[in-house]
N, C-alpha and C positions, 0 to 999 in steps of 0.2 A: 521807488527807489530800490536799487540793488546793492547789497553789501556782501563782499566776499572776504573771508579770512584767508590771507595769502601766506602768512608766516606766523609761527608761534615758536617762542623760545623762552628760556627762563635763565635767570641769574640767581645766586643764592638767596636774595631777598625780593626778587620781583618777577612777575610773570609779564612777558612782553608779547603784544599782538600787533601785527600789521594788517590793516583793513584797507581794502579798495572799495570805493562807493561811487555811485553816480545814479542818474535816472535810468529807468528801464530801457529807454530807447538808445542809450549809449552815447549821447551827444557829447558828454564830458565825463571824465573819471578823475577822482582825487584819492590820494593815499594819506592814511593817518596811522601813526603808531599810538597805541594805548599801552600804558605801564601800570600795572596793578600790584601793589605791595602784597607779598604773600600773607602778611599778618591781617589784611583786610578781608581775605577770602575766608568763607566758612570752612570748617574742618572737613565737612563732607566733600566740598569742591577740591581741596587739597588731596584728599584720599583718592578721588576719582582721577585726578591729573596724574598722581603717582602710579596708579594702576595702568593708565593708558601708556605711560612711559615704559613700565615693566612689560606690558604686552607687546609693544613695538620692539623692545630688545629681544624678546623671545622669538618674535616673527623673523627678525634679522638673522638670528642663529639658525633658523631652520631653512633659510633660502638656499637654493643649490649654488655651488661655487662657480658653475659654468652656465 
């Protein structure tokens, strides 16, 4: 089975994930959204996600304009 994370986003109370999955041979594919309340995530996971967002913002600021 192959599972790909194709989208990740957040609301104030929930982490949202969109997964696409199917057999390795690709005969079929399904999509599923998973919604995880922030309160259920361990503090270490919340801190790691916050750091990833900060890193992405820093990277966007350093990209060339042209």
